[in-house]
C-alpha beads as a LAMMPS data file, in Angstrom:
LAMMPS data file: protein, C-alpha beads

244 atoms
243 bonds

1 atom types
1 bond types

-500.0 500.0 xlo xhi
-500.0 500.0 ylo yhi
-500.0 500.0 zlo zhi

Masses

1 110.0

Atoms # bond

1 1 1 349.352 158.188 94.218
2 1 1 346.520 156.037 92.892
3 1 1 344.209 157.923 90.557
4 1 1 340.560 157.389 89.685
5 1 1 339.824 157.196 85.959
6 1 1 336.130 157.339 85.080
7 1 1 335.044 156.161 81.614
8 1 1 331.565 157.404 80.739
9 1 1 330.652 155.022 77.961
10 1 1 332.283 151.918 79.375
11 1 1 331.945 149.889 76.162
12 1 1 333.536 152.492 73.913
13 1 1 336.516 151.066 72.046
14 1 1 338.365 154.372 72.257
15 1 1 337.413 154.961 75.881
16 1 1 338.626 151.510 76.874
17 1 1 341.841 151.919 74.906
18 1 1 342.549 155.192 76.734
19 1 1 341.721 153.602 80.098
20 1 1 343.994 150.643 79.363
21 1 1 346.917 153.033 78.878
22 1 1 346.134 154.733 82.205
23 1 1 345.314 151.526 84.077
24 1 1 348.503 150.456 85.838
25 1 1 348.204 151.088 89.578
26 1 1 344.999 153.107 89.209
27 1 1 341.268 152.553 89.645
28 1 1 339.143 152.574 86.504
29 1 1 335.388 153.056 86.864
30 1 1 333.343 151.850 83.899
31 1 1 330.021 153.653 83.544
32 1 1 327.520 152.226 81.073
33 1 1 324.053 150.820 80.641
34 1 1 323.818 147.136 81.590
35 1 1 326.964 147.513 83.662
36 1 1 326.600 143.925 84.894
37 1 1 327.556 142.819 81.364
38 1 1 330.996 144.454 81.347
39 1 1 332.967 141.333 82.255
40 1 1 335.179 141.402 79.157
41 1 1 335.934 145.096 79.579
42 1 1 336.772 144.626 83.264
43 1 1 339.055 141.681 82.476
44 1 1 340.968 143.769 79.916
45 1 1 341.616 146.528 82.444
46 1 1 342.487 144.208 85.320
47 1 1 345.065 142.538 83.095
48 1 1 346.493 146.015 82.447
49 1 1 346.941 146.540 86.190
50 1 1 343.821 148.448 87.236
51 1 1 341.367 147.972 90.050
52 1 1 337.971 148.106 88.361
53 1 1 334.560 149.290 89.492
54 1 1 331.321 149.533 87.523
55 1 1 328.409 151.928 87.748
56 1 1 325.116 152.082 85.895
57 1 1 324.956 155.060 83.539
58 1 1 322.512 156.013 80.810
59 1 1 323.752 159.098 78.963
60 1 1 320.239 159.948 77.797
61 1 1 318.872 160.028 81.372
62 1 1 319.858 163.640 81.989
63 1 1 318.301 163.823 85.451
64 1 1 320.606 161.061 86.714
65 1 1 323.944 162.523 85.580
66 1 1 324.871 164.400 88.745
67 1 1 323.889 161.511 91.000
68 1 1 326.073 159.096 89.023
69 1 1 329.088 161.397 89.245
70 1 1 328.611 162.050 92.965
71 1 1 328.254 158.323 93.609
72 1 1 331.642 157.685 91.993
73 1 1 333.174 160.458 94.112
74 1 1 331.588 158.953 97.243
75 1 1 332.976 155.525 96.441
76 1 1 336.463 156.581 95.340
77 1 1 337.147 159.945 96.956
78 1 1 337.714 162.043 93.836
79 1 1 337.828 162.068 90.044
80 1 1 341.240 162.502 88.437
81 1 1 340.630 161.755 84.750
82 1 1 337.154 161.526 83.236
83 1 1 336.959 160.105 79.710
84 1 1 333.650 161.146 78.132
85 1 1 333.320 158.460 75.475
86 1 1 329.620 157.867 74.885
87 1 1 327.892 158.664 71.610
88 1 1 326.038 157.259 68.614
89 1 1 326.617 157.589 64.886
90 1 1 323.001 157.095 63.882
91 1 1 321.696 156.632 60.361
92 1 1 321.763 159.786 58.225
93 1 1 319.278 158.499 55.639
94 1 1 316.840 157.465 58.355
95 1 1 317.302 160.775 60.156
96 1 1 316.290 162.687 57.037
97 1 1 313.064 160.660 56.833
98 1 1 312.433 160.455 60.578
99 1 1 313.021 163.654 62.569
100 1 1 312.679 161.715 65.825
101 1 1 315.794 159.730 64.937
102 1 1 317.644 162.947 64.128
103 1 1 316.729 164.231 67.586
104 1 1 317.971 160.970 69.158
105 1 1 321.391 161.545 67.584
106 1 1 321.569 165.184 68.641
107 1 1 320.293 164.374 72.147
108 1 1 323.006 161.786 72.827
109 1 1 325.879 163.432 70.956
110 1 1 325.240 167.028 72.045
111 1 1 322.502 167.652 74.619
112 1 1 323.584 164.836 76.958
113 1 1 327.189 166.008 76.724
114 1 1 326.221 169.561 77.687
115 1 1 324.409 168.390 80.810
116 1 1 327.113 165.919 81.808
117 1 1 330.041 168.265 81.229
118 1 1 328.507 171.102 83.232
119 1 1 327.840 168.826 86.211
120 1 1 331.328 167.383 85.866
121 1 1 332.987 170.794 85.635
122 1 1 331.254 171.894 88.855
123 1 1 332.438 168.797 90.722
124 1 1 336.017 169.130 89.484
125 1 1 336.083 172.848 90.295
126 1 1 335.099 171.971 93.862
127 1 1 337.958 169.459 93.966
128 1 1 340.316 172.090 92.573
129 1 1 341.774 169.655 90.058
130 1 1 340.960 167.002 87.462
131 1 1 340.956 166.468 83.718
132 1 1 338.114 165.880 81.279
133 1 1 338.697 164.173 77.933
134 1 1 336.038 165.028 75.354
135 1 1 335.798 163.444 71.910
136 1 1 334.694 165.752 69.143
137 1 1 335.230 164.803 65.481
138 1 1 336.435 166.264 62.217
139 1 1 332.801 165.721 61.167
140 1 1 332.086 168.862 63.151
141 1 1 334.967 170.915 61.760
142 1 1 332.871 171.660 58.679
143 1 1 329.580 169.822 58.449
144 1 1 329.107 167.710 55.317
145 1 1 325.867 166.960 53.534
146 1 1 326.633 163.211 53.799
147 1 1 326.358 163.160 57.613
148 1 1 325.011 166.558 58.602
149 1 1 322.920 165.365 61.560
150 1 1 325.842 163.688 63.341
151 1 1 328.222 166.397 62.120
152 1 1 326.041 169.199 63.454
153 1 1 325.934 167.556 66.886
154 1 1 329.720 167.255 66.895
155 1 1 330.069 170.863 65.728
156 1 1 327.948 171.952 68.677
157 1 1 329.921 169.780 71.082
158 1 1 333.226 171.086 69.751
159 1 1 332.176 174.685 70.286
160 1 1 330.710 173.985 73.713
161 1 1 333.772 172.073 74.910
162 1 1 336.115 174.775 73.613
163 1 1 334.194 177.436 75.511
164 1 1 334.023 175.305 78.636
165 1 1 337.791 174.780 78.498
166 1 1 338.279 178.553 78.427
167 1 1 335.905 178.980 81.370
168 1 1 338.005 176.534 83.396
169 1 1 341.271 178.388 82.843
170 1 1 342.984 179.022 86.167
171 1 1 340.679 176.701 88.130
172 1 1 343.063 173.738 88.285
173 1 1 340.679 171.795 86.028
174 1 1 341.494 171.208 82.371
175 1 1 339.740 169.835 79.337
176 1 1 341.392 167.919 76.515
177 1 1 339.413 168.095 73.270
178 1 1 340.163 165.257 70.847
179 1 1 339.223 165.563 67.153
180 1 1 339.591 162.192 65.430
181 1 1 338.897 161.584 61.781
182 1 1 337.158 158.432 60.591
183 1 1 337.807 155.691 63.159
184 1 1 337.749 152.094 61.965
185 1 1 335.852 150.178 64.628
186 1 1 332.503 148.776 65.706
187 1 1 330.657 152.042 65.167
188 1 1 331.770 152.282 61.532
189 1 1 331.709 148.566 60.684
190 1 1 330.699 148.013 57.068
191 1 1 331.521 151.583 56.010
192 1 1 334.285 152.468 53.553
193 1 1 337.104 154.130 55.529
194 1 1 337.754 157.783 54.691
195 1 1 341.232 159.150 53.934
196 1 1 343.451 159.577 56.992
197 1 1 341.478 156.995 58.957
198 1 1 342.730 155.663 62.269
199 1 1 341.984 152.841 64.682
200 1 1 340.939 153.117 68.337
201 1 1 344.454 152.306 69.561
202 1 1 345.912 155.130 67.458
203 1 1 343.354 157.588 68.849
204 1 1 344.129 156.391 72.374
205 1 1 347.885 156.759 71.873
206 1 1 347.475 160.333 70.671
207 1 1 345.010 161.128 73.467
208 1 1 347.246 159.840 76.258
209 1 1 350.298 161.579 74.778
210 1 1 348.344 164.858 74.736
211 1 1 347.154 164.271 78.316
212 1 1 350.691 163.750 79.544
213 1 1 351.936 166.794 77.627
214 1 1 349.242 168.989 79.177
215 1 1 347.749 169.919 75.808
216 1 1 344.256 171.336 75.333
217 1 1 343.420 169.756 71.993
218 1 1 344.662 167.128 69.585
219 1 1 343.723 166.090 66.034
220 1 1 344.052 162.416 65.125
221 1 1 345.952 161.969 62.914
222 1 1 347.785 165.294 63.142
223 1 1 347.662 165.828 59.373
224 1 1 343.910 166.500 59.633
225 1 1 344.514 169.900 61.205
226 1 1 346.194 171.472 58.147
227 1 1 343.937 169.500 55.801
228 1 1 340.793 170.973 57.373
229 1 1 342.356 174.418 57.532
230 1 1 342.270 174.230 53.720
231 1 1 338.968 172.351 53.374
232 1 1 337.102 174.973 55.409
233 1 1 337.488 177.206 52.350
234 1 1 336.426 174.672 49.714
235 1 1 333.621 175.975 47.462
236 1 1 330.188 174.958 48.704
237 1 1 329.299 173.304 45.375
238 1 1 332.290 171.011 45.832
239 1 1 331.819 170.536 49.578
240 1 1 328.255 169.236 49.304
241 1 1 329.539 166.327 47.199
242 1 1 332.127 165.302 49.786
243 1 1 331.605 161.787 51.201
244 1 1 331.280 161.019 54.877

Bonds

1 1 1 2
2 1 2 3
3 1 3 4
4 1 4 5
5 1 5 6
6 1 6 7
7 1 7 8
8 1 8 9
9 1 9 10
10 1 10 11
11 1 11 12
12 1 12 13
13 1 13 14
14 1 14 15
15 1 15 16
16 1 16 17
17 1 17 18
18 1 18 19
19 1 19 20
20 1 20 21
21 1 21 22
22 1 22 23
23 1 23 24
24 1 24 25
25 1 25 26
26 1 26 27
27 1 27 28
28 1 28 29
29 1 29 30
30 1 30 31
31 1 31 32
32 1 32 33
33 1 33 34
34 1 34 35
35 1 35 36
36 1 36 37
37 1 37 38
38 1 38 39
39 1 39 40
40 1 40 41
41 1 41 42
42 1 42 43
43 1 43 44
44 1 44 45
45 1 45 46
46 1 46 47
47 1 47 48
48 1 48 49
49 1 49 50
50 1 50 51
51 1 51 52
52 1 52 53
53 1 53 54
54 1 54 55
55 1 55 56
56 1 56 57
57 1 57 58
58 1 58 59
59 1 59 60
60 1 60 61
61 1 61 62
62 1 62 63
63 1 63 64
64 1 64 65
65 1 65 66
66 1 66 67
67 1 67 68
68 1 68 69
69 1 69 70
70 1 70 71
71 1 71 72
72 1 72 73
73 1 73 74
74 1 74 75
75 1 75 76
76 1 76 77
77 1 77 78
78 1 78 79
79 1 79 80
80 1 80 81
81 1 81 82
82 1 82 83
83 1 83 84
84 1 84 85
85 1 85 86
86 1 86 87
87 1 87 88
88 1 88 89
89 1 89 90
90 1 90 91
91 1 91 92
92 1 92 93
93 1 93 94
94 1 94 95
95 1 95 96
96 1 96 97
97 1 97 98
98 1 98 99
99 1 99 100
100 1 100 101
101 1 101 102
102 1 102 103
103 1 103 104
104 1 104 105
105 1 105 106
106 1 106 107
107 1 107 108
108 1 108 109
109 1 109 110
110 1 110 111
111 1 111 112
112 1 112 113
113 1 113 114
114 1 114 115
115 1 115 116
116 1 116 117
117 1 117 118
118 1 118 119
119 1 119 120
120 1 120 121
121 1 121 122
122 1 122 123
123 1 123 124
124 1 124 125
125 1 125 126
126 1 126 127
127 1 127 128
128 1 128 129
129 1 129 130
130 1 130 131
131 1 131 132
132 1 132 133
133 1 133 134
134 1 134 135
135 1 135 136
136 1 136 137
137 1 137 138
138 1 138 139
139 1 139 140
140 1 140 141
141 1 141 142
142 1 142 143
143 1 143 144
144 1 144 145
145 1 145 146
146 1 146 147
147 1 147 148
148 1 148 149
149 1 149 150
150 1 150 151
151 1 151 152
152 1 152 153
153 1 153 154
154 1 154 155
155 1 155 156
156 1 156 157
157 1 157 158
158 1 158 159
159 1 159 160
160 1 160 161
161 1 161 162
162 1 162 163
163 1 163 164
164 1 164 165
165 1 165 166
166 1 166 167
167 1 167 168
168 1 168 169
169 1 169 170
170 1 170 171
171 1 171 172
172 1 172 173
173 1 173 174
174 1 174 175
175 1 175 176
176 1 176 177
177 1 177 178
178 1 178 179
179 1 179 180
180 1 180 181
181 1 181 182
182 1 182 183
183 1 183 184
184 1 184 185
185 1 185 186
186 1 186 187
187 1 187 188
188 1 188 189
189 1 189 190
190 1 190 191
191 1 191 192
192 1 192 193
193 1 193 194
194 1 194 195
195 1 195 196
196 1 196 197
197 1 197 198
198 1 198 199
199 1 199 200
200 1 200 201
201 1 201 202
202 1 202 203
203 1 203 204
204 1 204 205
205 1 205 206
206 1 206 207
207 1 207 208
208 1 208 209
209 1 209 210
210 1 210 211
211 1 211 212
212 1 212 213
213 1 213 214
214 1 214 215
215 1 215 216
216 1 216 217
217 1 217 218
218 1 218 219
219 1 219 220
220 1 220 221
221 1 221 222
222 1 222 223
223 1 223 224
224 1 224 225
225 1 225 226
226 1 226 227
227 1 227 228
228 1 228 229
229 1 229 230
230 1 230 231
231 1 231 232
232 1 232 233
233 1 233 234
234 1 234 235
235 1 235 236
236 1 236 237
237 1 237 238
238 1 238 239
239 1 239 240
240 1 240 241
241 1 241 242
242 1 242 243
243 1 243 244
């Protein structure tokens, strides 16, 4: 049966890589600002075997979230897999000087996710089925001084998504929480990669494998789980000197 895969953040390298792996024989809906400019992204997915639709979506326009989701349901009948892939890294140094920029980061990376995920959970509960894919980060596993604004937003998202997943138990709806480490891509261009870095394709491979295995969470790469189990207990004086 043909499935509908919705990518919220239709330009996201990781979101597109996940959608490409789910594309064959399915419909992929790309949701992003300036959706008329998604020709390259649509071509990639069509070549992978998907029918492609586009919808206009601004993650920071909270009042429009439910209408966007319901419009996709109206056009395609249901939502099977929803990849929540929007977010910004922001500039930590600027955020420390400019509280408004700090709030921009937290609004997109946490507040907008809370609104979107609650609307989405309600729609999927009504369907009685569906899967959400949410991208947290090891930056939120223990927040570092070097990127504490972004890290705090991811810490909040991680906790919220974990609780939401528990609330959905037994409903037929599930949530896959993905915790990547440093991802080498457009968002981190020009930055020195951290240990245990990965690329969007590696994150997508792990995400799709976890989806197909019915898992609730996955760390990418897997070694980060035991590493952070130890690092959570690192002395604070040492931790505050840790790089991004």
